[in-house]
TITOR-543051 format. One record per residue: x, y, z of N, C-alpha, C in turn; residue in three letters. Coordinates in steps of 0.2 Angstrom, whole numbers, plus 5000, padded with zeros to 4 digits. Example, Ala and Ser with C-alpha at 12.3 -4.5 7.8 and 13.67 -1.06 7.14 Angstrom:
BEGIN
506649725039506249785039506649845039ALA/506449895035506849955036506450005039SER/
end
This chain:
BEGIN
500549945000500050024998500350055002MET/500550094994500750164994500350224996ALA/500650265000500250344999500550394996ARG/500150444992500350484991500050554991ILE/500650594993500150664994500450724989SER/500150734985500250794978499850854982ILE/500450914984500150964988500751014984ASP/500451064981500151084977499851044971PRO/499351044970499151014962499051074959ILE/499551074953499651144949499151144944THR/499151204940498851194936498151214935ARG/497951224943497151274943497251324947ILE/496551334950496651414951496551394958GLU/497051414964496951414970497351354975GLY/497251334979497851304982497251204984HIS/497451164980497151084984497651034984LEU/497451004990497950944991497550894990ARG/498150824986497750774986497850724989ILE/497750664992498050614994497750544994ASP/498150494991497750454989498250374993VAL/497650334994498150284995498050234987GLU/498650194985498750154979498850094981VAL/498550044980498849954981498549934974ASP/499149904973498949854968499049904959GLY/499149954958499049994954498550034953GLY/498350024960497450074958497350104966LYS/497150174964496750224968496250154974VAL/496350164982495850134986495650184989GLN/495850254992495650274994495850384993LYS/495550414995495750484993495250524996ALA/495750574997495550635003495750715000TRP/495350744996495450814995495350864999ALA/495750905000495950975005496151025001SER/495751075002495751144999496251195008CYS/496751215005497251225010497351295011THR/496751345009496751415011495851445012MET/495851505015495151495019494751555014TRP/494251555012493851595008493251645015ARG/493451725017493151725022492551795019GLY/492551785013492051825009491351835014LEU/491151785014490451795019490451855025GLU/491051835029491051885033490951965030THR/491551975027491752025024490852055021ILE/490652015019489952055015489352055019LEU/489452035025488952025031488952105033ARG/488252145034488252225036488152275030GLY/488452225025488652305019487952315013ARG/487852345009487352385006487152335002ASP/486752295002486552234997486752274989ALA/486752334987486952354980487452344977ARG/488052354982488552344982488952264981GLU/488552224984488852154987489052124979GLY/488852114974489152104969489852114967TRP/490152204968490852214968491152144973VAL/491052164978491352144981491552044982PHE/490752004980490851964978491351924971ALA/491551954967491951924962492551924965GLN/492751934972493351934975493451854976ARG/492651824975492851754979493351724974PHE/493451744970494151714964494451764960CYS/494851754956495351794953495351764943GLY/494851694943494751694939493951694936VAL/493451654940492851664941492451714945CYS/492751774941492451854945491751864942THR/491651874936491251874934490751844936THR/490351764938490151734938489751744946VAL/490251764949489951784956489651834956HIS/489751884951489451944950488851934949ALA/488751904942488051884942487751874948ILE/487851794950487551784955487551814959ALA/487751854964487651914968486951944966SER/486951984961486552024959485851994958VAL/485851924955485251864955485251874960ARG/485451854966485151844972484851904976ALA/485051954975484552044978484052044975VAL/484052024966483552014964483051974967GLU/483151904964482751854966482451874973ASP/482651924980482451934985481951974985ALA/481952054980481652094978480952064975LEU/481151994971480452014965480652054962GLN/481352074957481452134954481752104947LEU/481152124942481352104935481652154930GLU/482152134927482552184924482552184919ILE/482652244915482652234907482852194902PRO/482452184898482852134890483452144891ALA/483752204886484352234884484752204890ASN/484652214897485152194904485352104903ALA/484652094901484752024901485151994894GLN/485152004889485551974883486452024884TYR/486352094888487052094889487452064894ILE/486952044900487251974905487551924903ARG/487051904898487251834895487651844888ASN/487851894888488251894882489051924886LEU/489051934891489551924895489951844898ILE/489351814900489351764904489551714898LEU/489451704890489451684887490351674885ILE/490351724883491051754881491651734888ALA/491351744893491851714898492051644901HIS/491251624897491551534898491851504891ALA/491951534886492151524880492851534884LEU/492951584887493651604888494051544893HIS/493651524897493751484903493851394902ASP/493351384895493451324894494051304891HIS/494251364888494751364882495351344886ILE/495651394891496151404894496051324899VAL/495451314901495751244904495751194899HIS/495651164894495651104890496551124889PHE/496851184885497551164882497951194890TYR/497651244892498551274896498451234902GLN/497951224905497851224912497651114912LEU/497651094908497551014907497750964900SER/497951014893498150964888498850934890ALA/499150984895499750924894499950884900LEU/499350844902499050784904499150724899ASP/499050724895498850704889499550714881TRP/499950784882500250774876500850774879VAL/501350744875502050744876502450794870ASP/502650844876502650894868503550884868ILE/503950824870504650814869504650774863THR/504050724860504050704857503850744849THR/503550804848503550844842504150854837ILE/504650854838505350844837505350804830PRO/504850764834504850674828504550674822LYS/504050724822503250724819503550734812ALA/503050714808502850724802502450784802ASP/502850844797502250904798501750894792PRO/502050874788501550854782500950804784ALA/501050724787500850704790500550724795ARG/500450774797500250824805499550834800ALA/499950874794499250924792498750884790ALA/498950824786498450784782497950774788SER/498150744793497850704800497350774803ILE/497650814804496950854805496750904801ALA/496650904793496250934788495950864787GLU/496050804788495350754789495050764794GLY/495050794799494450814803494250874803TYR/494550924800494451004801494451044797SER/494251084796494551154790494851204795THR/495051214801495351254804495951254799TRP/495951344796496451354794497251334798PRO/497151344804497951334807498151274807GLY/497951234804498051144803498551144798ASN/498751224794499251204788499851164791SER/500251154785500951114785501151174788ARG/501351224785501651284788501851314794ARG/501151304795500851294802501251264809GLU/501151214807501551164810501951154811LEU/502451164804503251164806503251234810GLU/503251274807503351334816503351304820ALA/502751294823502851244828503151204830VAL/503051154825503951094827504651144829GLN/504851184824505351214824505251264833ASN/504951304834504951324840505151274846LYS/504651204846504751174853505651134850VAL/505851114844506351094843506951154847LYS/506851224846507251274848507151254857GLY/506751264859506551254867506951194870LEU/506751124868507351094870507951084868ILE/508351114862508851124861509251154864GLY/508751204866509051244875509251234880SER/509051164881509051154888508751184891GLY/508251234892507951274896507051254894GLN/506551214897506051174896505551264900LEU/505851294904505351344904504751304908GLY/504251334907503551324911503451244908ILE/503751194904503451154904504051104905PHE/504651124910505251084913505051034917ALA/504251034919504250954925503650924924HIS/503550934918503050894915503350804914GLY/502950774915503150704917503050664907TYR/503450694905503650664897503950584899TRP/503650584893504050494894503550454896GLY/503150474901502750434905502150384902HIS/502450304903501950264899501050274899PRO/500850334902500150354901500150384895ALA/500550394893500450454886500850414881MET/500250424874500450384872500150414861ARG/500150464863499950514856500550494852LEU/500250504845500850494840501250554842SER/501850564838502050634838501450684834PRO/501250674831500950714825500150744828GLU/500150684833499650714835499650774843LEU/500350744845500550794850500650854845ASN/500950864841501150914837500650974833LEU/499850934833499250944832499050994838ILE/498950964843498450984847499051044851LEU/499751024851500251074856500051164850PHE/500151134842499851194840499251244840ALA/498751194843498151234846498151244853HIS/498751214857498951274864499151334861TYR/499451324857499951404857499351444854LEU/498851444848498451474846497851504850GLN/498051444855497451464860497451544862ALA/498151544863498051594869497951664865LEU/497751664858497751724855496851724855GLU/496351654854495951664854495551674860PHE/495651644867495451684873495551754875GLN/496051804872495951834873495451884867ARG/495151844863494551884859494351884864LYS/494151824870493451804873493351864878SER/493851874881494051934887493852014883CYS/494052014877493752084872493052074873GLN/492852034873491952054870491852054879VAL/492252034884491952034891492052114894VAL/492652134891493052204892492552264890GLY/492352244882491852294879491452304883ILE/490852254885490452264888490352274897LEU/490852244899490952254907491252314909GLY/491552344904492152424906492752384907GLY/492852304911493452284912493352214912LYS/494252184911494052094915494552074916THR/494852064922494352024927493952094930PRO/493552074936493252114938492752174934HIS/492152144932491852194927491552244934ILE/491452294928491252364933490252374929GLN/490252334926489252374922488752344927ASN/488952314932488152274933487852334938LEU/487252304940486952344946486352314949ALA/486152294954485552264954484852294952VAL/484752284949484352304945484352314935GLY/484952274932485052284926485652294926GLY/486052324923486652354919486752414921VAL/487452444920487452504919487752554912MET/487752494907487752534900487352554897ASN/487452644897487052694892486852664885ALA/486452644882486252654878486052704873ILE/486352744866486252774862486752784856ASN/486252754850486552754843486552824842LEU/486652864842487052924840487652954846ASN/487652934850488352954853488852924852SER/489352934852490152914852490252864858LEU/489952904867490352894873489852844875ALA/489352814871489052764872488952694870THR/488452654874488352594869488052594862PHE/488352594856488252604851488352534844ASN/487952544840487952534833488852504832MET/489352574833490152534834490152484837ASP/489952494844490052434849489952364845ARG/489152374845488852294842489152284837LEU/489552324831489952274825490752254829GLY/490952304832491552264837491252204839MET/490952184846490752134846490452064841LEU/490252084835490152044830490852014827GLN/491152074825491752044823492251974828SER/492252004835492751984839492451914839LEU/491551894839491351834841491451794834LEU/491351824828491351784822492251764820GLN/492751794824493351774824493351724828ASP/493151714832493151654841492751614839LEU/492151604834491751544834492151514831ILE/492451484824492851454819493351404825PRO/493651454830494151404835493851374840PHE/493251414842492851344846492851274843VAL/492351284835491951234834492551204829GLN/492951234826493651184822494251164825GLN/494351194830494951154834494751144842ALA/494551184845494551154852493851094851PHE/493551094851493051044850493350974849PHE/493550984841493850924835494350894842VAL/494650944844495350914849495050864854ASP/494850894856494150854862494050784860THR/493650764852493450724851494050694851CYS/494650724848495250654846495650674850LEU/495550694854495850654864495350604865LEU/494850614863494450554869494450494863ALA/494650524856494650454853495250414854ALA/495850444855496550424857496550384864SER/496050404868496350374876495450344878TYR/495350304872494650264875494750234881PRO/494950224885495050174892494850244897GLU/494950294896494850334901494150354902TRP/493650324897492950324898492750284903PHE/493250224905492950184911493450224917ARG/493450244920493850294927493550344927TYR/493450374933493250424937492450454935GLY/492250374935491550414936491250434942ARG/491550414948491250454955490450444956GLY/490450534959489650514962489250514954VAL/488850494953488350494948487750534949ALA/487750604952487250604954487350704952ASN/486750694947487150774942486750824941TYR/486950874944486450954942486650994940LEU/486151034936486251084934485651144932ALA/485751194932485251244933485151294928VAL/484651324925484451334918484751404918PRO/484751404911485351484911485251514905ASP/485351584903485551624898484551644896LEU/484351684901483551674900483551744895PRO/483051704889482751754883482351794884THR/482151814891481551874892481651894898ASP/481351974898481452024904481351974911ALA/480751924910480451884917480951824918LYS/481351814915481751744916481151704917ALA/480951694910480351624910480651594906THR/481051594901481251554894482051554896GLN/482351514896483251494895483351434890PHE/483851464887484251434882484851384883ASP/484951374891485251314892484851304901LEU/484651234898484151184902484451174913PRO/483951174915484151144920483851084924GLY/484051044929483850984929484250944935GLY/484150884937484250824942484350774939LEU/484850734939485050654936485150634943ILE/484750594946485250544952485450464951MET/485850444952485950374951486250364943ASN/486550404941486750404933486250374928GLY/485650394930484950364926484850414924ASN/484850434917484550494910483850494911LEU/483550424911482850434911482550454916ALA/482850464920482550494927482650564928SER/482750604923483150694925482250714927VAL/482550764932481950794933482050864932GLN/481850924929481850984927481751024930PRO/482251074930482351124937482151194930ILE/481551234928481351244924481551334927THR/481751344933481551404932482151414940ASN/482151494940482651504946482251514955TRP/481751514954481251514959481151424960ARG/481451394958481251334957481251274967ASP/480751304971480751294979480851214979GLU/480851154975481351104975482051104978SER/482351154974483051164973483151184980PHE/482751244983482951274988482751254997ARG/482651184995482251145000482951095001ALA/483151074994483551024995484251034996ALA/484651124996485351114998485551125004VAL/486051095006486351105013486851095011ALA/487351125019488051125019488251105025GLU/488651035024489051005030489551025032ASP/489751045040490451045040490850985045VAL/490750945046490750895052491650875049THR/491850875044492750875039493050945036HIS/492550985039492751055034493151075042ALA/493751145042493751175044493351255049TRP/492651215050492251285052492051255059TYR/491651285063491151275068490451265066ARG/490351205070489551205068489451125067GLY/488851095068488751025066488251005060GLU/488250965058487750925054487750975048GLY/487150945044487051005038486551065038ALA/486551115036486151145038486051215031GLN/485151225029485351275024485651335023THR/485951355018486351395018485951465021PRO/485351485018485251535022485351545029TRP/485551495033485651475041486251465043LYS/486651475036487551435038487951465042GLY/488551465044488851525046489651485040GLU/490151545043490751535039491251565044THR/491151505051491651535056492151475056ASP/492751505055493351465054493751405059PRO/493751365061494051315066494551295063ASN/495051315064495851265060496051225066TYR/496151145064496351105064496851055064THR/497251075058497651035053497350955052ASP/497850945046497450875043497350815047PHE/496550815045496550755051496150695046HIS/496350655044495950635038495150595040GLU/495350575046494650545049494050605054ASP/494650665053494350735055494150785053GLY/494350845054494250905050495050885045LYS/494950895037495450915035495350945029TYR/495050995028494951055019494551115022THR/494651175020494051225020493651215017TRP/493451165011492851155009492151145012VAL/491751175013491251115015490851075013LYS/490351035014490150985011489550995007ALA/489351015001488751015000488250964998PRO/487450955001487150884998486450934997ARG/486350894993485450884991485150834991TYR/484950854996484350794997484750765001ASN/485150745007485550735008486050675003GLY/486150704998486650654993486950714990SER/487850684989488050734987488250724980PRO/488350784976487950794969488750824963ILE/488650764959489250804954489050884950GLN/489150944947489150994943489651014939VAL/489551044934489951054930489651044922GLY/490251054917489751034909489550984909PRO/489750914912489550854913489050854913LEU/488650874918488150864922487750924917ALA/487850974915487751024911487350984904ASN/487850944902487650914894487450824895VAL/487250824901486950764903486250774904LEU/486050834906485350854910485050864903VAL/485450924899485150914892485050884889GLY/485450834884485450774882484850734883TYR/484550714892484050694894483550724893ALA/483550774893482950814892482750824887SER/483150814879482850824875483150874873GLY/483450924876483751004871484150994865HIS/483851004860484151014853484651024852PRO/485051084855485751124853486251064859LEU/485951054862486550984866486650924863THR/485850904859486150844857486550854849ARG/486250894847486750914842487550904841LYS/487650934847488550954848488850884850TRP/488250854856488350804858488450724852THR/488150714847487950674843488550654838ASP/488650764837489250774833489950744836THR/490050754843490550744846490550654845ALA/490050614846490050544848490150514838PHE/490050564833489950524827490850544825LYS/490850604826491850614825492350554830THR/492050534834492450484839492550424836ILE/491850424832491750354829492050354824SER/492250414820492450424814493350414816SER/493450414819494350414822494550344826VAL/494250304829494350264833493950204832HIS/493450224829492850174826492350144836GLY/492550194841492350174846491850194846PHE/491050174848490350174847490150214855LYS/490050274855489850304864488950284863MET/488750314870488250344871488250384877THR/487750414879487850464881487850454891PRO/487850374892488150344899488950344899ASP/489450324892489950344893490350424895ASP/490050474895490250534897490450534905LEU/489950474906490250484915490750444916GLN/491350484917492050464918492450544917SER/493050504917493550554916493750594910THR/493750554905493650584901492850614896MET/492550594899491750624898491750704899GLY/491950714905492250794908492550814905ARG/493050804901493350864896492950854887TYR/492550794885492350794880491750834879LEU/491350834887490850884888491150964888ALA/491650974891491751044891491951064882ARG/492151044879492051034872491351054867GLY/490951004871490350994867489951064869ILE/489951054879489751144880490151214876ARG/490851194875490851264872490551294866SER/490651214861490251234854489551264856ALA/489151214859488451254862488351314862MET/488851344865488951434868489151464863LEU/489551414856489851474852489151474846SER/488751434847488151424843487751484845ASP/487551514852487351534857487251614854LEU/488351634854488351694854488051744851ALA/488151734845487951764840487151774840LEU/486751704843486151724844485751754848GLN/486251774854485951824860486451904857HIS/486851904852487051964849486451994845TRP/486151944840485451964837485052004842GLN/485051964847484251974851484552044854LEU/485152054857485152144858485152184853LEU/485452164846485352204842484652224838THR/484252184839483652194837483252204841ASP/483152214849482952254854483052334853ASN/483652344853483852424854483752454846ILE/483652394840483452434835483052434832LEU/482452404839481552434839481552484844LYS/481852524847481952574850481952554858GLY/482252514860482252514866483052514869ASP/483052564874483652574877483652564884ASP/483352534885483152534893483752464896THR/484052504902484552444903484352424912THR/484052464916483952454924483352494924TYR/483252424930482552464934482652484942ASN/482552524944482852544952482752504956PRO/482952484962482752424968482552484972PRO/481852444974481752464981481752404986GLN/482052454992482252394997481652395004PHE/481152345005480852325009480952355018PRO/480752355024480952375028481252305033SER/480752265031480752195033481252165030HIS/481452095033481852025031481652005023GLU/481951995020481951955016482451895012CYS/482251875010483051805006482751784999GLU/483551804994483451754990484051704987GLY/484051714982484551644979484651694972VAL/485351674971485451684964485951634959GLY/485551604956485951564952486251574945MET/486551514945487051524939487351464936HIS/487251444929487751374928488351414923GLU/488951414929489551414928489851364924ALA/490651394921491151364918491051274920PRO/491151294930491351234932490651204934ARG/490051244934489551204936489051244940GLY/488651224945487751254945488351284952ALA/488051364952488151424956487751444960LEU/487851464965487051484971487351534977SER/487051584973487251654979486551644985HIS/486551634992486351624995486251695002TRP/485651735000485751805005485051815008VAL/485151845015484651865018484751945018ILE/484251995018484252065016483852085022ILE/484152115028483752165033483952245028ASP/483452285030483352365029483852375024LYS/484152335016484452345013485052335012GLY/485152295019485952265019485952185021ALA/486452155021486552085020486752065028PHE/486352035029486052005038486451935037SER/486651915030487051835032487151835023ASN/487651795021487951775012488151745014TYR/488151675011488451625009488451595000GLN/489051564999489051554991488951504989ALA/488651454989488851384986489051354981VAL/489751354977489951344972490051274967VAL/490451284962490351204961490951174965PRO/491451214964492051174966491751154975THR/491351204977491351154984490951084983THR/490351114977490151034976490550994977TRP/491051004970491450944967492050934972ASN/492250974975492850964981492650934988ALA/492050934988491750914996492150854999SER/492250865005492650795008491850785010PRO/492050715016491350675017491150715022ARG/490550675023490050725025489850685032ASP/489550695038489350665043489150595041GLU/489050585039488950495036489350475034LYS/489950505032490650495030490650465023GLY/490250495020489950485012490550535010VAL/490850505003491550555002491050594996PRO/491450654992491350684987491450664979GLY/491450714975491650684970492450674966PRO/492650724969493350704968493750644972TYR/493350664976493750594981493650534980GLU/492750524976492250464975492650454967THR/492850494962493150484955493850464956SER/494150464959494750424960494850374963LEU/494550324966494450274968494450224961ILE/494850174960494950134956495150164950ALA/495750224951496150244946496650214946ASN/496950194939497850174939498150224940PRO/498650184943499250234945499650204943VAL/500150194937500550174937501450154942VAL/501450234939502050244943502050304949ASP/501950284955501650304961502150384962PRO/502850374960503350434959503150464955GLN/502650464949502350524945501650494944LYS/501350544949500450524948500150534945PRO/500350554936499950574929499050564934LEU/499050484932498250494932497850494934GLU/498150524942497850574946497750644944VAL/498150664944498050734940497550744933LEU/497650674931497050674923496250684927ARG/496150654931495550654933495450704938THR/495750744942495850804946495650864943VAL/495950854938496050934931495250914925HIS/495350854927494550854923493950894926SER/494050904931493450934937493650994934PHE/494251034933494451114934494251134939ASP/494751114943494651144951494651224951PRO/494451234956494451324957494251334964CYS/494951314967494951324976494751374977MET/494751444975494851504978494151524978ALA/493751484974492951514974492751464981CYS/493251384982492751374988493151384994ALA/493551434996493951465002494251525002CYS/494851575006495151645003495951635011HIS/496151705011496751685017496651685023THR/496951655025496751645035497451645037LEU/497651695044498251655049498051615052ASP/498351545051497951505058498251545065ALA/498451565066498751595072498151645074SER/497751665071497251735073497751805071GLY/498151795068498851865067498451885061ARG/498251985061498252015055498752005051GLU/498651995046499152015040499252065037ILE/498552105035498552165031498152185033ALA/497952275032497352295032497252365026ARG/496652335024496652355018496252395018VAL/495952465017495352495014494952485007LYS/494552485008494052465002493452525003VAL/493252534996492652594995492752645000LEU/
end
């Protein structure tokens, strides 16, 4: 029996420790420990509810936009405040662009090198690589000339003896088996992705004022002034810039990124057998297409025990079954309290005890849905959509299955997605879906403005009595919800139940582990000194520990004092 501790897990946001016990080349037990604390719930208590979203963005340095959106939606839900159609469309475009950026970066920069061995690239035949790539895609970045240029860069890097950021990869690991040509293709797209993720950031910046930490939101809508006759406001010129950026970005998503996830899946089909873990899935509806948020372009729902036929739809943000089902358990987390509590009654009161595998061992709480652990993320989004008969989900999922079959002959079903590789493939599917929706929501905004509607904001009115709300968003990493209680216009409680809290959940009071921990059971580990396979499964969730925790001096000393607003 070998005990492996990987601390910290790299190529993620935040600080994560993974411990596994390996016997017979397979993981037998696992623990996921987030090693930094998030205290923003405490910071938000007592603050004006109109400014909460500005602080909530600081839950994370990557997922800033999603927390801003969830925060304003939580307050609007508490006030039952409808926002203008233009505000919905502008928010949607920000969320789509942010998600595309997030998914591109995750696949290429944060996880591709778990599968791609760049040290074999000098052996590749660029002409053969171009022929392979052009057989599956019309992406212009697949030309022989482009691939030769990338190969020469890699040769120069390896020849220098200075691999830089690539110095500590598990190169030559027996679990890496792509041909030199496929390694060349995927690494070429790794480099190209740096340019195209920038275009998605430009969309967010144009609409949000800046990124990260957008500036255009308000409880009641957005602060984008619309006047087609003014150069100083949101006008036809800005609409044209957005359209141009999206038209540049979409081909990369559909012809490079989506196809690459299919090629990777076809090359490692055995990874559809690993990493299933918790087979309960939750997705929430998002991208509303009307001012009242009664119609959505992304469906929500719940799947239990991996049974797609039993999908239970979640059709709106005020779903009472959702509100009654969510609770957080702190039995094995470094917080005071006992048992599971609804987030509205939850507290974030730190109680650090060091790492005790049978006691408290993480800063992440254990969310439960009617007492059960839940997996969230693109996989849940795709499974719920497919099971619900959502046309766009079925279109791109079936296209992925067809592409994989053409490469490897592997006949896939939706059940195969419940795996490590399924999570990677689901991100590619979801990104293709969002790329289809990007120009549709741009058109909705454009058409509404051209009808003469320039309204973007409905001012909120706060009651003198206490009210509570939930802000929901299907973020890049999965179902996100902010739970607020507002008293006389200020927060009396604020709790965020974030995607990585669901997925990185520790054991609960019954000893039931969460998705990370469960997914690692029976995961292969060929070389305990180089636990590449553990990284593959953990990275498949796209961990974002900053969202699930922030900084704390365990001795209680003040680290810094910062004046804000």
